[in-house]
N, C-alpha and C positions, 0 to 999 in steps of 0.2 A: 691171933681173935683180934682185928679190933671191932668192935659196936659201937652202932651210931651215941651222938652227943644225943644230952637232952639239957635241957627241953628244944623242941628248934627252931633252928636262924631263923629271927625275923626278916622278912623281905623290905627291904628301905624303897620308898617311892619315890619317882627321881620330883624337886618342885618344878622342872622346866618339861610345859608343855611338848617342844616340838622330840627332846630326851625321853620322855616318857613313854610318849604315841612309838617311839622305837624300837625300843624295848619294850612295850606290848607285840609289838608287828613279831617282831625276832619269837616273840615265846609261843604264838600263837600262828602262824601259818603254816604251817604243819609243810610236807608232800616229799618228795628224793629228797634234795636238798638247802641245805638252808647254810647259811654261811655269815661269819663275825670277824669281821676282819678291819685290823686299828691296831692303832695305840699300843703305846704302854699303859699297862692302866687303865682302861677305857672301861673294863667291868662285862667287855665284851662273853669271854668265858665262860662269870659269872651264869651273865645272865641266857646263854646256850645251853646251859649246868639244868636249868630249870625247866626249860625247854626239853631237853633229852628223861629229867626228873619226870615230868607232869607224866611223858609219851612211854616210857616204862612203865608204867604204873598200871594206864590204864590200854594197853594192849593188848593183844588176845595171845601175842605171841613171848615165850620161856624164855629163853634165851638172848644175848646182845654183847658187842663186841663194844668196846673202848680201848682205842692207843692214843703213847702217846710219845716223843720223842722215846728218852726212855720209862724203866715200871718206875722210878725215881721221881720221873717228872708229873708226869699221870698221878700219883701220890700226890705229888704237892701242886699242882694243881686242881684238879677235879676231883677228889677220897677225902680227903684230911684238914684239907682248911673250912673255913667259917663257910661257906660255901661251897663247898664238894658232896659231894653226891651224900655220905654217909650221915648228912644231914637234913638234905633234902627228903630223903626216900626213906619214913618213919621206919623202923626196927630192921633199917639194913646193920648188914656184917660183911667185915672187907675181912676175907678167910683164904689158906689154901684149900683149891677146891681141885684133886687130882693133879697133877702135873702144872694146874697157873691160879693164877690168883684169882677172884672175882671178889663182887658185892654180891649178897646174898641176902634173898627179904623174900615176903610173905602178903600177899593180898587176897581183901576177901571179892569169891563172885557172887554174880547176881540172887546167883540159885543158893549161896550160902555157905558156898565149898571152900576151902582155904587154898589161895597154886602159889607154888612153888617160879622164885623164879632168880635167874644171876648174869650179872653182866662179866664178861672175862677180859680182865683187865691185861697187857702184851705192849713188849716193848717195840717200836716200831723203824728207827731209821740206821738200822744196819739190812748190809744188802739179806740177810739168808731170814731175814727177818717173817717174810709171809709166809714161809714153812710154818711156822707155830702155827696158821692159822688154816690152812690147808687143810679141803676135805669138811670146812665145819660148816653148819651154816646155822646167823643170826638170822635176828626177827631186825633189826636197824643196828649204826654206828655212829658213836662219839668219837673224831679223832681230834684233838689237839695236838697247836699245832703243828696241823698236817703237812704246811708245804717244810716244814723236816723230816717228813716220813721217806725212807726209802718207799720209791715210785712202783716197782713193784708193789710191795707192802698192800698201797690206796689201792692199785687193780684189783688183786688178790683180794679182797678186803672188800669191794666193791659185787666181785664175783659171788661173793660168799653166803649175801642176801636178796638174793634173783626170786626165792620163793617165799625169799615172805609175804603172810598174808597181810603186813601194815609198815611195810618196808620205806624207812627213817633214814639219813641219814644227815649226820652235824659236823661242820667242819668251822673251825675257831683258827687260828691265824694273825701274827704280825703282818707289816707287809713285807717284799718282796723284792728283787728285783722285778720289772717290767717283765719278762724275759723268760722267768724260772718255768718250769716245766706245769705247774701247780695251772698257773695259769692260761700258757698255751694250752697243754690238753684237756685242762677241768677247764675250773671258773671262765676266760673269753670265752671257749667256746660254748661253753651253756647261757654267757650273759648276749649272746651272739644271735640265739636263737627268735623265734617269731610265737609269736603267747600261743600259739596250738604247738607250737615245738616244745617249750615248756609243757604244755603241757602231758601232750603224752608221753616224755622222758619222767613224769606224775609230781613234775613241778619246781622250782626253782626259784629260791631267794635267798639276797645278799644285803647285806649292812652293813655300809661304815658308820666305826665307833672312833671316838676321841675321847681323853680325857677328861672332856667338858660330859659325858656321857652316866660317866663311873659317880653318883649321887655320893658319892663318899669323900671324891677329893676335894677337902674343900681350897680356898684359892689361895691360902699361904701353900697346900700343898702342888697345888697345878705350878704357879712361879718356880716352886723349890724343883720341880721336873726338866721347867722348860729349860732350865740352868743349865742345868748337865749339859746340855750342846749347841754349839754355835747353832747361830739362831740362819746363815749362808750354808748351811753344811746337811750333806744328804743324812746324814742322823738328827735331823732336827725335824727334818719332812719327814721322814718313816717313824722316828720315837713320838713326836708329840703330836704332827698331825696327820699319818696312818697314811702316806702318801706310798705310791709305789712308785721308787724311784732307784737308778744306779749306784751305787757303791761309786765315790771318788773321790779324790785326794785322799790328805794324809789319815789314816785309822787312828792316830791319838789326836783332836787338833785341840782337843781342851788343853794342852798340856801349858804351864804356865811356872815363873819360877817358884812359885811359894811352896811350889811340889816338892824342892830341893832343899836340902837345913844343910845348916851345917852340923861338923863332927859333935859339936857341942851341944845338939840335940838327940842326938841317938843313943847317948849316954845314959845308961838304963834298958837299953835294949837287951834281953834276950837273947842271944846267936845259939839257938835250936833248929835251925831251918836255913837249907840252901838249895836250889834249884838249878839245874844243868842245860842247856846245848849243847851236844858235842858236836863238834866238824870236823868230818873228815878230810874235807875239802877245802871245807872255810875256818874262819876263827868262833873259839869254842870260847863260852860265853856264864858261865859262874855267880847267881849272886847268892850276897850271906845274908842275913839276918833273922825276927822274929817280933815278936810279944813288947810293947814299951809298955814298963812299967804289973807286966802282967797284965795289962787291959787286951780282951781276945778285939775288942774293936779301935786299934789303937797298934797296926803295925810298922814298923820301918825297916828299911836296906841299909846297915851299914854299908856295905859295901861288897863293889865287883871284883871279880876275878876275867880278867880277856888276855885273852891272846889267841892273835895272828897263822902262829906254828902250826900249821896241818901237820907239817912235817912229826909230830911230835907221835909218843905212843902213850895207850888210857895210864900206863905207871906212871909217864909226868906228869900227867894230871891229877894223878892222885897226890902225885905229890904235892903240888903247888896249895891244891886243896890244902894241904896240911899246913900246908904254910901259911896261908889265907888267914886260919886256924889260930896257933899261934901266934899270929899277928892282931886279931881284935880279945885273943886270952880265952877261947872256945873251944872244951872238950870234943875234937870229932869223934868222939865217941860217944856224946849225946848230940849227934847235929842226924838230923830227919836230912836226908836225900832225896830229892826227886831229880829223878833223870830221863832223860827226851828217851820211851819207849821204843824209839830204834836204834837208842846206841844202845847193845846188848854188849857188843865187846868193855865199854868203861862200867857199865853195872856188873861187869863177874871179875872188873878189877876190884872196885873199890868193896863189893859182898869179899874177897878173900882173903881181905883186910881186917874183917868184920865190920865195915861199919852200916849202919842200919838204912837201904836204898831200898826206895821205891820206885815206880814204874811211875811217871809224872802225866797228868791227867792231861791228856796232850786233842782237846777239843778245841781246835782252831776259831772259832766266829763265836760261841758263847765263852770259851773264856777269856777273847781281846773280851767283849761286853763286859762281864764283871770287874776283869781287870781297872776297864774306864773307868765304871761303876767307882769303886776302892780309892780310883786318886781324885776324882772328882768332890768326893763324901767325905775327902780328905780321913781315910779309913787307914789309906796307905801313902810311908810319905821314905822320899828317897835322900839319901846324904847324895851330898854336893861334889863328893867323888868320885860318883856313879858317871866320867864325862862319857863313854862309850856308848853306855843307857842315852843320855843327853842329846850324844850328838842323833845315833836312830832314832831316838822319836823326831827329830825334827824331816828325815826323811820315808818313814817306813808306811808303807803307801799300798792304797789298793790300787787293783789294778782293771782295768778301767775296761778293756776288750776281751774282760772273761763276761762275755753278755750274756743274762742265764744264773746265774751266782756270785753268790760273796765269794773272793779270792782275793790274796794278797800278792805283794809281789816280793816272791823269794830273793830278796838283798837288802844286805847292811840291815837281815833280823835275827840276827845271833845273839846280845843281849835284850832287845824285847820281849822274842819268845822265851829265854829265862827268869824274866820276868811274871808272864802268862802264867809258865808253869808255877813258879812258887806260888802265884796268887791266885790262880784256881783251883791247884792240888793241897795246898794249905788255910792261907783265909780265905776261902767258902765253906770247904766244909767246918771248920773252926767257929767261925763266924756264927752259921744257919743261915745264912741270906742264902 
């Protein structure tokens, strides 16, 4: 059980009048649906959480719903952080309630009684997630990264609040493709309503946020954020300007020669990690590396294995793995190996020989975003010997024909997929990023 932190968090007042008005309006408008959409680090989630916290405390309803892409992201973004609900709701605790996790707290009533309330927390990206809430009733709902939720979950959650006497919903999201389902089925449709129709709906309010709306973002921080993305790219438009744009161009447009280092810069890297993208009908790629001089914020890819011969059997790749370990003077028994979760035969082959094998985390979009960030920040550097990885960086692109969703072109992606597995499976949890 996690109890609320003390003392209560201090809410910063934005020095800019326009941003101050927007934040205040977002927190006080109420109604059927309030949406905070915009760039990363723009303060939209924190702003919306304040509104939701005030709502659940004052509402006559007793049970509420909070959903994130996963339970872990909901905890990180909405519950445990400085502006999370444990700090915003006095006396609140986060614990297991039945088969669910929930924030529980009590509020006094005007007649001197005490009423217990709870906010049920669920992960909503899985196609079966809607089954977790089916048959339940909630007073209101907060959806973090709603565009990353399963469509059926969103539909079901809105049905679960129909009988509420104080029905309110709060959506936060980063911009997506203009044709994304969350716009076509909900936000664009609501936005096109007349004022009378919005009133019949119960009230619809949409707010656009940029990093300048976040009172903690200093000019130096803003410049650092802007420098992460090429200014003429869709990445800059989405993550800095907060615009809805179609994914296009290279997936890694920020790759520079300085990210590739001579082998002399790899000396001091403990080769304790390997990630493998297995190809039964395409190339198989492996990335070997680890922390540099024990620094968890300094990672190096020291060597790649790349084989186009799709006629090989899993044992051949096991032998190839051993050969690279021998060349790097790394003990194969002390190497953690993340393998493409779809490559069951390869995993079984490696496990048969007693190696430390885990399923790689294959969240493509979030994995790409994290890998991109690690490269830009210098958390991850690559040996110049990784020629195939460098070649794939130059052509790995977004599928511009995939309207309504972000999708990569599945060509020449073996080395970059192995790198993504390495970064998202090992670097992210160890750095805590």
